[in-house]
Structure formats: C-alpha cells, structure tokens
Residue frames as a rotation matrix with the C-alpha (Angstrom) as fourth column:
MET 1
-0.336 -0.283 0.898 20.57
-0.805 0.581 -0.118 42.94
-0.489 -0.763 -0.423 -35.71
PRO 2
-0.664 0.075 -0.744 20.46
-0.521 0.667 0.533 39.50
0.536 0.741 -0.404 -37.35
ALA 3
0.414 0.889 0.196 17.49
-0.844 0.293 0.450 37.29
0.342 -0.352 0.871 -36.59
GLN 4
-0.714 -0.627 0.310 18.27
-0.700 0.646 -0.305 34.42
-0.009 -0.435 -0.901 -34.27
ALA 5
-0.202 0.616 -0.761 16.64
-0.242 0.722 0.648 31.05
0.949 0.315 0.003 -34.57
GLU 6
0.372 0.403 0.836 14.68
-0.912 -0.007 0.410 29.94
0.171 -0.915 0.365 -31.53
PRO 7
-0.728 -0.663 0.173 16.28
-0.685 0.714 -0.146 26.99
-0.027 -0.225 -0.974 -29.78
THR 8
-0.048 0.669 -0.742 14.57
-0.441 0.652 0.617 23.71
0.896 0.356 0.264 -30.46
PRO 9
0.241 0.155 0.958 13.20
-0.969 0.095 0.228 22.30
-0.056 -0.983 0.173 -27.23
MET 10
-0.729 -0.529 -0.435 14.74
-0.514 0.842 -0.162 18.98
0.452 0.105 -0.886 -26.30
PRO 11
0.335 0.864 -0.376 12.28
-0.278 0.472 0.837 16.21
0.900 -0.176 0.398 -25.41
ALA 12
0.239 -0.183 0.954 12.26
-0.971 -0.049 0.234 15.37
0.004 -0.982 -0.189 -21.74
PRO 13
-0.727 -0.516 -0.452 14.04
-0.512 0.847 -0.144 12.12
0.457 0.127 -0.880 -20.97
SER 14
0.373 0.912 -0.169 11.54
-0.575 0.371 0.729 9.41
0.728 -0.175 0.663 -20.22
MET 15
-0.482 -0.430 0.764 11.71
-0.873 0.307 -0.378 7.60
-0.071 -0.849 -0.523 -16.89
PRO 16
-0.807 0.272 -0.523 10.81
0.133 0.948 0.288 3.95
0.575 0.163 -0.802 -16.48
PRO 17
-0.057 0.899 0.435 7.20
-0.430 -0.415 0.802 3.95
0.901 -0.142 0.410 -15.29
ARG 18
0.686 0.420 -0.595 7.73
0.220 0.659 0.719 1.52
0.694 -0.624 0.360 -12.43
GLU 19
0.092 -0.729 -0.679 10.76
0.985 0.169 -0.048 2.95
0.149 -0.664 0.733 -10.68
ALA 20
0.976 0.214 -0.032 11.09
0.216 -0.946 0.240 6.23
0.021 -0.242 -0.970 -8.87
PRO 21
0.276 -0.927 0.255 14.36
0.166 -0.215 -0.962 8.12
0.947 0.308 0.095 -9.26
PRO 22
-0.128 -0.366 -0.922 16.49
0.959 0.192 -0.209 8.42
0.253 -0.911 0.327 -6.14
ALA 23
0.865 0.498 0.053 15.54
0.455 -0.826 0.334 11.48
0.210 -0.265 -0.941 -4.09
VAL 24
0.661 -0.740 0.127 19.09
-0.741 -0.617 0.264 11.97
-0.117 -0.269 -0.956 -2.87
VAL 25
0.100 -0.715 -0.692 22.39
-0.527 0.551 -0.646 10.19
0.844 0.430 -0.322 -3.28
ALA 26
0.951 0.295 -0.093 22.58
-0.108 0.598 0.794 7.20
0.290 -0.745 0.600 -0.95
ILE 27
0.040 -0.930 0.366 25.52
-0.987 -0.093 -0.129 6.61
0.154 -0.357 -0.921 1.33
PRO 28
0.023 0.010 -1.000 26.50
-0.410 0.912 0.000 2.93
0.912 0.410 0.025 0.94
ASP 29
-0.815 -0.417 -0.403 27.33
0.144 0.528 -0.837 2.29
0.562 -0.740 -0.370 4.61
GLU 30
-0.720 0.643 0.261 23.82
-0.594 -0.377 -0.711 3.38
-0.359 -0.667 0.653 5.66
ALA 31
-0.785 0.419 -0.455 22.01
-0.078 0.662 0.745 0.25
0.614 0.621 -0.488 4.54
LEU 32
-0.013 0.887 0.462 18.44
-0.923 -0.188 0.335 -0.32
0.384 -0.422 0.821 5.66
PRO 33
-0.365 -0.060 0.929 17.50
-0.615 0.765 -0.191 -3.32
-0.700 -0.641 -0.316 7.79
GLU 34
-0.899 -0.024 -0.438 17.03
-0.377 0.551 0.744 -6.41
0.223 0.834 -0.504 5.63
THR 35
-0.574 0.744 -0.343 14.03
0.771 0.632 0.080 -7.57
0.277 -0.218 -0.936 7.67
VAL 36
-0.931 0.353 0.087 11.16
-0.363 -0.918 -0.159 -5.09
0.023 -0.180 0.983 7.60
ASP 37
-0.503 0.856 0.121 7.56
0.645 0.465 -0.606 -5.58
-0.575 -0.227 -0.786 8.68
TRP 38
-0.931 0.109 0.348 5.95
0.231 -0.562 0.794 -4.09
0.282 0.820 0.498 5.57
HIS 39
-0.042 0.992 -0.115 2.45
0.740 0.108 0.663 -4.45
0.671 -0.057 -0.739 7.02
ALA 40
0.390 0.134 -0.911 3.33
0.841 -0.455 0.293 -2.22
-0.375 -0.880 -0.291 9.98
LEU 41
-0.571 -0.769 -0.288 5.70
0.572 -0.624 0.532 0.10
-0.589 0.139 0.796 8.11
GLN 42
-0.687 0.305 0.660 3.27
0.551 -0.373 0.746 1.16
0.474 0.876 0.088 5.40
GLU 43
0.462 0.877 -0.132 0.91
0.732 -0.294 0.615 2.41
0.500 -0.381 -0.778 8.13
GLN 44
0.375 -0.393 -0.840 3.66
0.780 -0.356 0.515 4.32
-0.501 -0.848 0.173 9.97
VAL 45
-0.553 -0.794 0.254 5.07
0.796 -0.414 0.442 6.44
-0.246 0.446 0.861 7.16
GLY 46
-0.350 0.453 -0.820 2.13
0.134 -0.842 -0.523 8.84
-0.927 -0.293 0.234 6.91
LEU 47
-0.995 0.045 0.090 0.76
0.087 -0.052 0.995 8.09
0.049 0.998 0.048 3.46
GLY 48
-0.291 0.954 -0.066 -2.79
-0.110 -0.102 -0.989 8.83
-0.950 -0.281 0.134 2.41
GLY 49
0.377 0.601 -0.705 -5.10
-0.730 -0.276 -0.625 8.45
-0.570 0.750 0.335 -0.57
PHE 50
0.901 -0.012 -0.433 -3.76
-0.345 0.584 -0.734 6.70
0.262 0.811 0.523 -3.67
ASN 51
-0.062 -0.998 -0.010 -0.25
-0.719 0.052 -0.693 6.57
0.692 -0.036 -0.721 -2.20
LEU 52
-0.356 0.026 0.934 -1.49
-0.827 0.457 -0.328 4.58
-0.435 -0.889 -0.141 0.79
GLN 53
0.725 0.672 0.153 -3.49
-0.488 0.657 -0.574 2.32
-0.487 0.341 0.804 -1.54
LEU 54
0.549 -0.619 -0.562 -0.35
-0.552 0.236 -0.800 1.72
0.628 0.749 -0.212 -3.60
ALA 55
-0.500 -0.769 0.399 1.58
-0.799 0.232 -0.554 0.68
0.334 -0.596 -0.730 -0.48
GLN 56
-0.140 0.527 0.838 -1.26
-0.758 0.488 -0.433 -1.47
-0.637 -0.696 0.331 0.85
HIS 57
0.858 0.512 0.038 -1.70
-0.348 0.634 -0.691 -3.41
-0.377 0.580 0.722 -2.39
SER 58
0.380 -0.818 -0.431 2.04
-0.617 0.124 -0.777 -4.10
0.690 0.561 -0.458 -2.75
GLU 59
0.966 -0.214 -0.146 4.10
0.256 0.703 0.663 -6.87
-0.040 -0.678 0.734 -1.25
LEU 60
0.498 -0.867 -0.019 7.66
-0.811 -0.474 0.343 -6.32
-0.306 -0.155 -0.939 -0.11
LEU 61
0.873 -0.260 -0.412 9.99
-0.051 0.792 -0.608 -8.50
0.485 0.552 0.679 -2.17
GLU 62
0.268 -0.826 -0.497 13.23
0.941 0.334 -0.048 -7.39
0.206 -0.455 0.867 -0.55
VAL 63
0.969 -0.233 -0.079 15.19
-0.204 -0.940 0.272 -4.61
-0.138 -0.247 -0.959 1.03
ALA 64
0.457 -0.868 0.197 18.68
0.890 0.450 -0.082 -4.45
-0.018 0.213 0.977 -0.43
GLY 65
-0.644 -0.735 0.213 21.01
0.714 -0.677 -0.177 -1.64
0.274 0.038 0.961 0.53
ASN 66
-0.817 0.372 -0.440 18.87
-0.066 -0.820 -0.569 1.48
-0.572 -0.436 0.694 0.34
CYS 67
-0.698 0.521 -0.490 16.26
-0.636 -0.138 0.759 0.02
0.328 0.842 0.428 -2.05
PHE 68
-0.339 0.722 0.603 12.79
-0.325 0.511 -0.796 -1.36
-0.883 -0.465 0.061 -1.34
ARG 69
-0.919 0.134 -0.372 11.63
-0.316 0.317 0.894 -3.75
0.237 0.939 -0.249 -4.07
LEU 70
-0.413 0.869 0.274 7.85
-0.405 0.094 -0.909 -4.00
-0.816 -0.487 0.313 -4.15
ARG 71
-0.953 0.267 0.145 5.39
0.258 0.459 0.850 -5.95
0.161 0.847 -0.507 -6.28
LEU 72
-0.556 0.824 -0.113 1.98
-0.706 -0.539 -0.459 -4.46
-0.438 -0.175 0.881 -6.99
ALA 73
-0.313 0.535 0.785 -0.87
0.270 0.842 -0.467 -6.89
-0.911 0.066 -0.408 -7.58
ASN 74
-0.859 -0.028 0.512 -1.89
0.511 0.022 0.859 -7.21
-0.036 0.999 -0.005 -11.24
ASP 75
0.003 0.974 0.227 -5.46
0.917 -0.093 0.388 -6.17
0.399 0.207 -0.893 -10.50
GLN 76
0.612 0.163 -0.774 -4.18
0.588 -0.748 0.307 -2.98
-0.529 -0.643 -0.553 -8.83
ARG 77
-0.330 -0.829 0.451 -1.92
0.924 -0.187 0.332 -1.75
-0.191 0.526 0.829 -11.66
HIS 78
0.332 0.543 0.771 -4.29
0.668 -0.712 0.214 1.18
0.666 0.444 -0.600 -12.15
LEU 79
0.836 -0.052 -0.547 -2.85
0.454 -0.496 0.740 2.66
-0.309 -0.867 -0.391 -8.95
LEU 80
-0.253 -0.961 -0.108 0.39
0.571 -0.239 0.785 3.31
-0.781 0.137 0.610 -10.85
GLN 81
-0.440 0.117 0.890 -1.42
0.871 -0.187 0.455 4.51
0.219 0.975 -0.019 -13.97
ILE 82
0.521 0.724 0.452 -3.61
0.561 -0.689 0.458 7.09
0.643 0.015 -0.765 -12.25
ASN 83
0.956 -0.275 -0.098 -0.95
-0.066 -0.530 0.846 8.11
-0.284 -0.802 -0.525 -9.74
LYS 84
0.736 -0.677 0.032 2.20
0.169 0.137 -0.976 8.69
0.656 0.723 0.215 -11.77
SER 85
-0.050 -0.800 0.598 4.13
-0.569 -0.469 -0.676 10.07
0.821 -0.374 -0.431 -8.79
GLY 86
0.848 0.515 0.128 3.06
-0.396 0.454 0.798 7.31
0.353 -0.728 0.588 -6.39
ALA 87
0.595 -0.696 -0.402 6.44
0.691 0.698 -0.186 5.57
0.410 -0.167 0.896 -6.30
GLU 88
-0.333 -0.731 0.596 8.18
0.283 -0.680 -0.676 8.90
0.900 -0.056 0.433 -5.70
LYS 89
0.196 0.491 0.849 5.78
-0.695 -0.541 0.473 9.81
0.692 -0.683 0.236 -2.86
LEU 90
0.968 0.118 -0.220 6.31
0.035 0.807 0.590 6.40
0.247 -0.579 0.777 -1.29
GLN 91
0.196 -0.978 -0.069 10.07
0.753 0.195 -0.628 6.83
0.627 0.072 0.775 -1.66
GLU 92
-0.284 -0.244 0.927 9.89
-0.196 -0.932 -0.306 10.27
0.939 -0.269 0.216 -0.04
ALA 93
0.612 0.607 0.508 7.80
-0.636 -0.005 0.772 8.97
0.471 -0.795 0.382 2.87
LEU 94
0.866 -0.346 -0.360 10.17
0.439 0.871 0.221 6.05
0.237 -0.350 0.906 3.48
SER 95
-0.106 -0.939 0.327 13.21
0.546 -0.330 -0.770 8.35
0.831 0.097 0.548 3.28
ASN 96
-0.063 0.164 0.985 11.65
-0.585 -0.806 0.096 10.65
0.809 -0.569 0.146 5.87
HIS 97
0.880 0.471 0.056 10.74
-0.339 0.542 0.769 7.70
0.332 -0.696 0.637 8.08
PHE 98
0.712 -0.652 -0.260 14.24
0.687 0.723 0.069 6.20
0.143 -0.227 0.963 8.05
GLY 99
0.800 -0.395 -0.452 16.04
-0.105 -0.833 0.543 9.55
-0.591 -0.386 -0.708 8.05
ARG 100
-0.404 -0.914 0.030 18.14
-0.148 0.098 0.984 8.54
-0.902 0.394 -0.175 5.09
PRO 101
-0.290 0.280 -0.915 17.78
-0.945 -0.233 0.229 8.26
-0.149 0.931 0.332 1.32
VAL 102
-0.315 0.299 0.901 15.62
0.009 0.950 -0.312 5.36
-0.949 -0.090 -0.302 0.18
ARG 103
-0.747 0.125 -0.653 14.85
-0.664 -0.094 0.742 4.10
0.031 0.988 0.153 -3.32
VAL 104
-0.076 0.787 0.612 11.63
-0.299 0.568 -0.767 2.36
-0.951 -0.241 0.192 -4.25
SER 105
-0.835 -0.121 -0.537 11.24
-0.549 0.257 0.796 0.01
0.042 0.959 -0.281 -7.19
ILE 106
-0.126 0.884 0.451 7.76
-0.478 0.344 -0.808 -1.26
-0.869 -0.317 0.379 -8.03
GLU 107
-0.948 -0.057 -0.312 6.97
-0.301 0.474 0.828 -4.08
0.101 0.879 -0.466 -10.42
VAL 108
0.026 0.996 0.088 3.54
-0.979 0.043 -0.198 -5.37
-0.200 -0.081 0.976 -11.35
GLY 109
-0.581 -0.237 -0.779 2.84
-0.483 0.870 0.096 -9.09
0.655 0.432 -0.620 -11.08
GLU 110
0.374 0.679 -0.632 1.35
0.091 0.651 0.754 -11.99
0.923 -0.339 0.182 -9.18
ILE 111
0.161 -0.231 0.960 1.43
-0.920 -0.386 0.061 -11.59
0.356 -0.893 -0.274 -5.42
ALA 112
-0.211 -0.353 -0.911 3.21
-0.078 0.936 -0.344 -14.51
0.974 -0.002 -0.225 -3.74
THR 113
-0.858 -0.078 -0.508 2.57
0.490 0.173 -0.854 -13.53
0.155 -0.982 -0.110 -0.13
GLU 114
0.209 0.953 -0.218 -0.07
0.977 -0.195 0.082 -11.41
0.035 -0.230 -0.973 1.58
THR 115
-0.439 -0.289 0.851 -0.35
0.356 -0.925 -0.130 -7.67
0.825 0.246 0.509 0.97
PRO 116
-0.986 0.105 -0.132 -1.34
0.078 -0.412 -0.908 -5.33
-0.149 -0.905 0.398 3.79
ALA 117
-0.451 0.875 -0.176 -4.70
-0.886 -0.415 0.208 -4.80
0.109 0.250 0.962 2.06
GLN 118
-0.048 0.403 -0.914 -5.32
-0.246 0.882 0.402 -8.57
0.968 0.244 0.057 1.93
ARG 119
-0.718 -0.261 -0.645 -4.36
0.517 0.420 -0.745 -8.92
0.465 -0.869 -0.167 5.59
ASN 120
-0.905 0.422 0.050 -6.65
-0.376 -0.743 -0.553 -6.03
-0.196 -0.519 0.832 6.57
GLN 121
-0.171 0.875 -0.453 -9.53
-0.847 0.104 0.521 -7.63
0.504 0.472 0.723 4.65
ALA 122
-0.189 0.036 -0.981 -8.92
0.182 0.983 0.001 -11.02
0.965 -0.178 -0.192 6.30
ASP 123
-0.935 -0.176 -0.308 -8.76
0.333 -0.141 -0.932 -9.39
0.120 -0.974 0.190 9.76
LYS 124
-0.668 0.744 0.015 -12.01
-0.743 -0.666 -0.070 -7.56
-0.042 -0.058 0.997 9.06
ALA 125
-0.020 0.657 -0.753 -13.69
-0.534 0.630 0.564 -10.83
0.845 0.414 0.339 8.00
VAL 126
-0.497 -0.233 -0.836 -12.50
0.489 0.721 -0.491 -12.58
0.717 -0.653 -0.245 11.19
ARG 127
-0.987 0.142 -0.077 -13.78
-0.021 -0.584 -0.811 -9.72
-0.161 -0.799 0.580 13.37
HIS 128
-0.386 0.895 -0.224 -17.12
-0.884 -0.289 0.368 -9.76
0.264 0.340 0.903 11.53
ALA 129
-0.073 0.328 -0.942 -17.49
-0.104 0.937 0.334 -13.53
0.992 0.122 -0.034 11.97
ALA 130
-0.765 -0.261 -0.589 -16.69
0.530 0.266 -0.805 -13.24
0.367 -0.928 -0.065 15.68
ALA 131
-0.869 0.493 0.026 -19.21
-0.449 -0.768 -0.456 -10.42
-0.206 -0.408 0.889 16.14
LEU 132
-0.160 0.829 -0.535 -21.86
-0.782 0.224 0.582 -12.42
0.602 0.512 0.613 14.28
ALA 133
-0.261 -0.011 -0.965 -21.18
0.287 0.954 -0.088 -15.55
0.922 -0.300 -0.246 16.36
SER 134
-0.966 -0.129 -0.225 -21.35
0.253 -0.276 -0.927 -13.49
0.058 -0.952 0.300 19.55
LEU 135
-0.596 0.802 -0.020 -24.74
-0.802 -0.597 -0.039 -12.08
-0.043 -0.007 0.999 18.59
GLU 136
-0.052 0.580 -0.813 -26.07
-0.516 0.681 0.519 -15.49
0.855 0.447 0.264 17.57
GLN 137
-0.369 -0.174 -0.913 -25.13
0.536 0.763 -0.362 -16.87
0.759 -0.623 -0.189 20.99
ASP 138
-0.930 0.045 0.364 -26.45
-0.281 -0.727 -0.627 -13.92
0.236 -0.685 0.689 22.98
PRO 139
-0.736 0.668 -0.111 -29.48
0.634 0.622 -0.460 -15.08
-0.238 -0.409 -0.881 25.04
PHE 140
-0.208 0.678 -0.705 -31.40
-0.010 -0.722 -0.692 -11.85
-0.978 -0.137 0.157 24.49
VAL 141
-0.472 -0.023 -0.881 -30.88
-0.844 -0.276 0.460 -11.96
-0.254 0.961 0.111 20.71
ARG 142
-0.971 0.104 -0.215 -31.86
0.032 0.949 0.315 -15.64
0.237 0.299 -0.924 20.64
GLU 143
-0.526 0.820 -0.224 -35.04
0.552 0.129 -0.824 -14.86
-0.647 -0.557 -0.521 22.55
LEU 144
-0.170 0.433 -0.885 -35.94
-0.503 -0.811 -0.299 -12.07
-0.847 0.394 0.356 20.10
ILE 145
-0.736 -0.163 -0.657 -35.36
-0.669 0.323 0.670 -14.38
0.103 0.932 -0.346 17.15
GLU 146
-0.906 0.391 -0.162 -37.52
0.404 0.913 -0.058 -17.12
0.125 -0.118 -0.985 18.66
ARG 147
-0.424 0.784 -0.454 -40.30
0.439 -0.260 -0.860 -14.87
-0.792 -0.564 -0.234 19.98
PHE 148
0.183 0.495 -0.850 -40.70
-0.413 -0.746 -0.523 -12.73
-0.892 0.446 0.068 16.86
ASP 149
0.581 -0.050 0.813 -39.56
0.596 0.705 -0.383 -15.27
-0.554 0.707 0.439 14.25
ALA 150
0.794 -0.349 -0.498 -36.83
-0.457 -0.882 -0.110 -12.77
-0.401 0.315 -0.860 13.43
THR 151
0.706 -0.678 0.205 -33.61
0.681 0.570 -0.461 -13.20
0.196 0.464 0.864 11.49
LEU 152
0.418 -0.691 -0.589 -30.22
0.182 -0.572 0.800 -11.76
-0.890 -0.442 -0.114 12.12
GLU 153
0.991 -0.086 0.103 -28.99
0.080 -0.236 -0.969 -9.86
0.108 0.968 -0.227 9.05
ALA 154
0.432 -0.897 -0.089 -25.29
0.830 0.358 0.428 -10.74
-0.352 -0.259 0.899 8.83
ALA 155
-0.083 -0.483 0.872 -24.53
0.805 -0.548 -0.227 -7.74
0.587 0.683 0.434 6.59
SER 156
0.586 0.388 0.711 -25.83
-0.022 -0.870 0.492 -5.36
0.810 -0.304 -0.501 9.27
VAL 157
0.869 -0.309 -0.386 -23.43
0.469 0.269 0.841 -6.65
-0.156 -0.912 0.379 11.94
LYS 158
0.534 -0.732 0.423 -20.48
-0.197 -0.594 -0.780 -4.32
0.822 0.333 -0.461 12.55
PRO 159
0.293 -0.487 -0.823 -17.66
0.843 0.538 -0.018 -5.47
0.451 -0.688 0.568 14.82
LEU 160
0.997 0.032 -0.064 -16.57
0.063 -0.820 0.570 -3.11
-0.034 -0.572 -0.819 17.59
C-alpha cells in the first residue's frame, strides 16, 4: 500500500474582532424597531458577567434592519479583548429576546451619549446625595452631631 501524505491543515479564516457573525440568516421583512431603549433592553435580555459589562459600557448608535450598531467606550476596550465571544453572546441574547435573528456590530471609540453604566453611576450618585441630605436634615442625627461633636461620614451612607 503506497504511503499517503497527511493533508495540510488549512488555517482558520479570521473574523473581524469587533463584529459577531450572524447566528442565523435574517429575513428582510422582519426588521427590528428603529427606536430602542438600550438602557432598558440591556437589562432585559438576561446577560451576566463580562457580557453584561460589555452591553452596559456600550452606547447604541443605531438599529438598522436586523443589526444593532454599538460603540464601546475606549477605556472599556478590554471587555472585547478578554471576552472574545462577547459580541456573539450579546447577539444570541438579543436574538432570543426579539424572537428573530439579530446581528451585533461593536466598534470602539468615544461615547457621544450616555451608556447604561454611566446612567447607573449617575443615578447611584443622586440617590447617595439624597440619602446624605436626608440624614443631615434629620433632627435626631443633628442632635447627635451637636451633642457629641460627631461627624457624618459621607462614604458610610448607603441609600435604600
């Protein structure tokens, strides 16, 4: 029996690092809504861990047809580097949420609007300031401060 040469393995085709391949073939007449509340949607699709962080630190640029175009903040680019399948997981979660094929394209750049993470941080700061103001105006707390020459540690205040 003549010796056969082993087949040379073909290198795997490289995918662009910022765009997830389509999970399934999209049907053109099933376009997604053009107006989407990204802040609410990213919480509804059931993501966790790095995938949720990726969604929270991205702004929605547009929804066109079946494609979500997102921009990840420059200082969060590591979320794509350490989570190579993040765009695919986000795409899968959005497809499941909408019950139809969805594509996700993520670019890295300057954020022009507010990301869900930025909004959450701002909301947290507002709640903290309100809780601090409420404590500072509370008659019992004021009496303790005056009687014992106490101070209110702002960092220890946790809003309810």
